[in-house]
DRENSE-273243 format. One record per residue (C-alpha): x, y, z; residue in three letters. Coordinates in steps of 0.25 Angstrom, whole numbers, always signed. Layout:
REM residues N
[[X Y Z] 'ALA'],
...
REM end
This chain:
REM residues 314
[[+45 +5 +55] 'MET'],
[[+46 -4 +43] 'LEU'],
[[+51 -18 +44] 'ALA'],
[[+55 -27 +33] 'GLY'],
[[+51 -42 +33] 'GLY'],
[[+39 -49 +39] 'VAL'],
[[+34 -44 +51] 'LEU'],
[[+30 -52 +64] 'ALA'],
[[+15 -55 +65] 'GLY'],
[[+4 -64 +62] 'ALA'],
[[+8 -73 +51] 'CYS'],
[[-3 -73 +41] 'LEU'],
[[+3 -79 +28] 'VAL'],
[[+14 -89 +26] 'ALA'],
[[+19 -92 +13] 'ALA'],
[[+32 -95 +5] 'GLU'],
[[+37 -82 -2] 'ALA'],
[[+39 -88 -15] 'THR'],
[[+42 -79 -27] 'PRO'],
[[+31 -75 -37] 'VAL'],
[[+33 -85 -49] 'PRO'],
[[+40 -78 -60] 'GLY'],
[[+44 -66 -52] 'ALA'],
[[+58 -60 -52] 'PRO'],
[[+66 -59 -40] 'ALA'],
[[+62 -49 -29] 'PRO'],
[[+65 -34 -32] 'ALA'],
[[+75 -33 -21] 'ASN'],
[[+82 -40 -9] 'ALA'],
[[+71 -34 +0] 'ASP'],
[[+60 -40 -8] 'ALA'],
[[+67 -53 -9] 'ALA'],
[[+68 -54 +6] 'ALA'],
[[+54 -49 +8] 'ALA'],
[[+49 -61 -1] 'GLN'],
[[+54 -70 +9] 'ALA'],
[[+44 -65 +19] 'ASP'],
[[+33 -75 +17] 'ALA'],
[[+24 -73 +29] 'VAL'],
[[+14 -62 +29] 'LEU'],
[[+14 -56 +44] 'THR'],
[[+6 -45 +48] 'LEU'],
[[+0 -42 +62] 'PRO'],
[[-14 -45 +57] 'ASN'],
[[-20 -38 +69] 'ALA'],
[[-35 -39 +71] 'LYS'],
[[-38 -24 +70] 'ASP'],
[[-27 -19 +61] 'SER'],
[[-29 -12 +48] 'LEU'],
[[-25 -22 +37] 'LYS'],
[[-24 -18 +22] 'PHE'],
[[-18 -21 +9] 'ALA'],
[[-11 -12 -2] 'VAL'],
[[-12 -15 -16] 'LEU'],
[[-8 -8 -29] 'GLY'],
[[-7 -9 -44] 'ASP'],
[[-15 -21 -44] 'PHE'],
[[-27 -20 -54] 'GLY'],
[[-22 -28 -66] 'THR'],
[[-31 -40 -66] 'GLY'],
[[-20 -49 -68] 'ASP'],
[[-14 -61 -61] 'LYS'],
[[-4 -54 -53] 'ARG'],
[[-15 -45 -47] 'GLN'],
[[-24 -57 -44] 'TYR'],
[[-13 -65 -38] 'ALA'],
[[-9 -54 -28] 'LEU'],
[[-24 -52 -25] 'ALA'],
[[-25 -67 -21] 'ARG'],
[[-13 -65 -11] 'GLN'],
[[-20 -52 -5] 'MET'],
[[-33 -61 -3] 'ALA'],
[[-24 -72 +4] 'GLU'],
[[-17 -62 +13] 'VAL'],
[[-31 -55 +16] 'HIS'],
[[-36 -69 +21] 'ALA'],
[[-25 -68 +32] 'ARG'],
[[-23 -53 +34] 'PHE'],
[[-37 -47 +32] 'PRO'],
[[-34 -33 +26] 'PHE'],
[[-46 -25 +25] 'GLU'],
[[-42 -15 +14] 'MET'],
[[-33 -14 +2] 'VAL'],
[[-27 +0 -2] 'VAL'],
[[-25 +1 -17] 'LEU'],
[[-13 +9 -22] 'VAL'],
[[-18 +11 -36] 'GLY'],
[[-18 +5 -50] 'ASP'],
[[-30 -3 -45] 'ASN'],
[[-36 -6 -60] 'ILE'],
[[-26 -7 -71] 'TYR'],
[[-32 -5 -85] 'GLY'],
[[-47 -5 -88] 'SER'],
[[-56 -3 -76] 'ASP'],
[[-69 -8 -80] 'ARG'],
[[-78 -15 -70] 'PRO'],
[[-72 -28 -75] 'GLN'],
[[-58 -23 -72] 'ASP'],
[[-61 -19 -58] 'TYR'],
[[-66 -33 -56] 'LYS'],
[[-54 -40 -63] 'LYS'],
[[-44 -31 -57] 'LYS'],
[[-49 -28 -43] 'PHE'],
[[-62 -36 -39] 'GLU'],
[[-58 -50 -43] 'ASP'],
[[-44 -50 -38] 'PRO'],
[[-47 -44 -24] 'TYR'],
[[-61 -51 -23] 'LYS'],
[[-57 -59 -10] 'PRO'],
[[-53 -46 -3] 'LEU'],
[[-65 -38 -8] 'LEU'],
[[-74 -50 -3] 'ASP'],
[[-67 -49 +10] 'ALA'],
[[-70 -35 +12] 'GLY'],
[[-57 -29 +9] 'VAL'],
[[-58 -14 +5] 'LYS'],
[[-49 -9 -7] 'PHE'],
[[-45 +6 -7] 'TYR'],
[[-41 +12 -20] 'GLY'],
[[-31 +22 -24] 'ALA'],
[[-29 +26 -39] 'LEU'],
[[-17 +23 -47] 'GLY'],
[[-13 +28 -60] 'ASN'],
[[-19 +17 -68] 'HIS'],
[[-32 +18 -61] 'ASP'],
[[-45 +25 -66] 'ALA'],
[[-49 +36 -57] 'ARG'],
[[-63 +30 -57] 'GLU'],
[[-58 +19 -48] 'GLN'],
[[-61 +28 -37] 'ARG'],
[[-75 +24 -39] 'PHE'],
[[-73 +9 -38] 'TYR'],
[[-80 +5 -26] 'LYS'],
[[-70 -6 -22] 'LEU'],
[[-58 +4 -21] 'PHE'],
[[-66 +12 -11] 'ASN'],
[[-61 +25 -16] 'MET'],
[[-75 +32 -16] 'GLU'],
[[-73 +39 -28] 'GLY'],
[[-60 +47 -23] 'LYS'],
[[-47 +48 -29] 'HIS'],
[[-40 +49 -16] 'TYR'],
[[-46 +46 -2] 'TYR'],
[[-43 +42 +12] 'ASP'],
[[-49 +32 +22] 'PHE'],
[[-47 +27 +36] 'LYS'],
[[-44 +13 +37] 'ALA'],
[[-54 +4 +44] 'PRO'],
[[-44 +0 +55] 'LYS'],
[[-33 +6 +62] 'GLU'],
[[-30 +21 +61] 'ASN'],
[[-26 +22 +46] 'VAL'],
[[-31 +31 +35] 'ARG'],
[[-28 +29 +20] 'PHE'],
[[-26 +39 +10] 'PHE'],
[[-28 +35 -5] 'ALA'],
[[-22 +44 -15] 'LEU'],
[[-23 +46 -30] 'GLU'],
[[-8 +48 -33] 'SER'],
[[-9 +48 -48] 'THR'],
[[-15 +62 -47] 'TYR'],
[[-10 +68 -34] 'MET'],
[[-16 +82 -36] 'GLU'],
[[-16 +93 -26] 'PRO'],
[[-30 +91 -22] 'GLU'],
[[-27 +76 -18] 'GLN'],
[[-14 +81 -10] 'GLN'],
[[-23 +91 -2] 'ALA'],
[[-33 +80 +1] 'TRP'],
[[-21 +71 +6] 'LEU'],
[[-16 +81 +15] 'GLU'],
[[-29 +84 +21] 'LYS'],
[[-32 +69 +22] 'ALA'],
[[-19 +66 +29] 'LEU'],
[[-19 +78 +38] 'SER'],
[[-33 +75 +43] 'SER'],
[[-30 +60 +45] 'SER'],
[[-29 +56 +60] 'ARG'],
[[-26 +41 +57] 'GLU'],
[[-13 +35 +62] 'ASP'],
[[-10 +29 +49] 'TRP'],
[[-10 +37 +35] 'LYS'],
[[-8 +28 +23] 'ILE'],
[[-8 +33 +9] 'VAL'],
[[-11 +25 -3] 'PHE'],
[[-9 +29 -18] 'GLN'],
[[-4 +24 -31] 'HIS'],
[[+9 +31 -34] 'HIS'],
[[+21 +29 -24] 'PRO'],
[[+29 +40 -18] 'LEU'],
[[+40 +30 -16] 'TYR'],
[[+42 +18 -26] 'SER'],
[[+54 +11 -32] 'SER'],
[[+47 +8 -45] 'GLY'],
[[+53 +11 -58] 'LYS'],
[[+40 +13 -66] 'THR'],
[[+35 +24 -56] 'HIS'],
[[+43 +25 -44] 'GLY'],
[[+41 +35 -33] 'SER'],
[[+32 +47 -36] 'ASP'],
[[+40 +58 -32] 'GLU'],
[[+30 +69 -36] 'ARG'],
[[+19 +62 -28] 'LEU'],
[[+29 +60 -16] 'ARG'],
[[+32 +75 -16] 'ALA'],
[[+17 +78 -16] 'ALA'],
[[+13 +68 -5] 'MET'],
[[+24 +64 +4] 'GLU'],
[[+24 +77 +12] 'PRO'],
[[+9 +75 +16] 'LEU'],
[[+12 +60 +19] 'LEU'],
[[+23 +64 +28] 'ILE'],
[[+16 +76 +34] 'LYS'],
[[+3 +68 +38] 'TYR'],
[[+9 +55 +43] 'GLY'],
[[+6 +45 +32] 'VAL'],
[[+13 +32 +35] 'SER'],
[[+11 +24 +23] 'LEU'],
[[+9 +26 +7] 'VAL'],
[[+4 +15 -1] 'LEU'],
[[+6 +15 -17] 'THR'],
[[+8 +7 -30] 'GLY'],
[[+11 +11 -44] 'HIS'],
[[+24 +4 -45] 'ASP'],
[[+21 -11 -47] 'HIS'],
[[+30 -16 -35] 'LEU'],
[[+29 -16 -20] 'TYR'],
[[+38 -7 -12] 'GLU'],
[[+39 -2 +2] 'ARG'],
[[+47 +11 +5] 'SER'],
[[+55 +14 +17] 'LYS'],
[[+48 +25 +25] 'PRO'],
[[+48 +38 +18] 'GLN'],
[[+47 +49 +28] 'HIS'],
[[+41 +39 +37] 'GLY'],
[[+31 +34 +26] 'ILE'],
[[+31 +20 +20] 'THR'],
[[+27 +19 +5] 'HIS'],
[[+22 +6 -1] 'PHE'],
[[+21 +3 -16] 'VAL'],
[[+11 -8 -18] 'ALA'],
[[+10 -8 -34] 'GLY'],
[[+11 -22 -37] 'SER'],
[[-3 -27 -34] 'GLY'],
[[-5 -32 -48] 'GLY'],
[[+6 -25 -57] 'LYS'],
[[+20 -28 -55] 'LEU'],
[[+33 -23 -62] 'ARG'],
[[+45 -31 -57] 'PRO'],
[[+59 -24 -58] 'GLY'],
[[+52 -10 -59] 'ASP'],
[[+59 -3 -47] 'PHE'],
[[+71 +5 -44] 'ARG'],
[[+79 -3 -33] 'PRO'],
[[+84 +3 -20] 'ASN'],
[[+76 +15 -19] 'GLN'],
[[+79 +22 -6] 'PRO'],
[[+65 +22 -1] 'PHE'],
[[+62 +7 -4] 'SER'],
[[+61 -3 +7] 'ALA'],
[[+55 -15 +0] 'ARG'],
[[+51 -17 -15] 'LEU'],
[[+45 -30 -22] 'VAL'],
[[+42 -29 -37] 'ASP'],
[[+41 -44 -41] 'THR'],
[[+28 -48 -36] 'THR'],
[[+14 -41 -33] 'ASN'],
[[+12 -36 -19] 'VAL'],
[[+1 -31 -10] 'PHE'],
[[+3 -26 +4] 'VAL'],
[[-5 -28 +17] 'VAL'],
[[-4 -19 +29] 'MET'],
[[-9 -19 +43] 'GLU'],
[[-10 -7 +52] 'VAL'],
[[-11 -8 +67] 'LYS'],
[[-8 +4 +75] 'GLY'],
[[+4 +11 +71] 'ASP'],
[[+10 -1 +63] 'SER'],
[[+7 -5 +49] 'LEU'],
[[+12 -19 +44] 'THR'],
[[+13 -23 +30] 'PHE'],
[[+16 -35 +21] 'ASN'],
[[+18 -34 +6] 'SER'],
[[+13 -47 +0] 'ILE'],
[[+16 -53 -14] 'ALA'],
[[+8 -61 -23] 'THR'],
[[+14 -74 -17] 'ASP'],
[[+10 -70 -3] 'GLY'],
[[+24 -67 +1] 'SER'],
[[+27 -55 +9] 'VAL'],
[[+37 -46 +2] 'VAL'],
[[+37 -35 +12] 'ASP'],
[[+32 -32 +26] 'SER'],
[[+34 -23 +37] 'GLY'],
[[+28 -13 +48] 'GLU'],
[[+28 +2 +48] 'LEU'],
[[+23 +12 +58] 'SER'],
[[+14 +23 +55] 'ARG'],
[[+19 +38 +55] 'ILE'],
[[+16 +45 +68] 'LYS'],
[[+15 +60 +69] 'PRO'],
[[+26 +67 +76] 'ALA'],
[[+22 +71 +90] 'PRO'],
[[+19 +85 +92] 'ALA'],
[[+30 +93 +99] 'PRO'],
[[+29 +95 +114] 'THR'],
[[+28 +109 +117] 'PRO'],
[[+40 +115 +124] 'ALA'],
[[+38 +120 +139] 'ALA'],
[[+31 +133 +139] 'GLY'],
[[+25 +131 +125] 'ASP'],
[[+11 +129 +130] 'GLY'],
[[-1 +136 +125] 'ALA'],
[[-3 +150 +129] 'ARG'],
REM end
């Protein structure tokens, strides 16, 4: 189930939802209404899995640093323990000093607090990023890992080169996973209203049957420099979190049938909390306003059919 607006729960942050200075009007009426929601409300349960989603961030400019400060402020009240990175982690040159300026410095408060970042490669990322220790990729282009809390497994994909070998690996990894929640994160979106890139339909054709077959509940992506949440597609909710540093106001196609919420006028990151069968999310702008929020339930496998009378084993 998806719900718009602010959810009931422990009040963590209260602030006036003031517009970003110099920003144009919100992208659509839904986004305008969402910006009125100025209270970050999440269950903030003691033993839940708390994580953040960030993409297209590694610019080293003022926008990135401003959103990074907001992430640190939110973490002080909602202590997420990990961040999944949906690609374009380091734009331009990637010398040691670039990793410092574009990653280590802006997110130092989170790194110092022990927050772990898990990388996925974008089209602007050098493949050598997979060896960078703080991205926790262990030298792999694609990988999976079990979350430290709750029954959740993440699958990080290299969506720039979705070759048959990776597809075979993904099917094997998904089919062998026994976790309740299966969450995929990668750079290229299967559903996006962005004009510059938009939905990657070839990737969708290759991946979506596997996601449906093996009960993936959530897909996290970037690439288009906006924030967007889809309506459930075959039961799967898709997020585009491509405005962690870059931004491209007005670069979207309005009224796409799959789109539930879109914000293109301010940088956004997402915080999520999994407890049991529910995932709560708040999408947060640079000024601290909550531009989208909701709750969704994991996809549950269909129950096995009950044998008809007389169909027992022989």
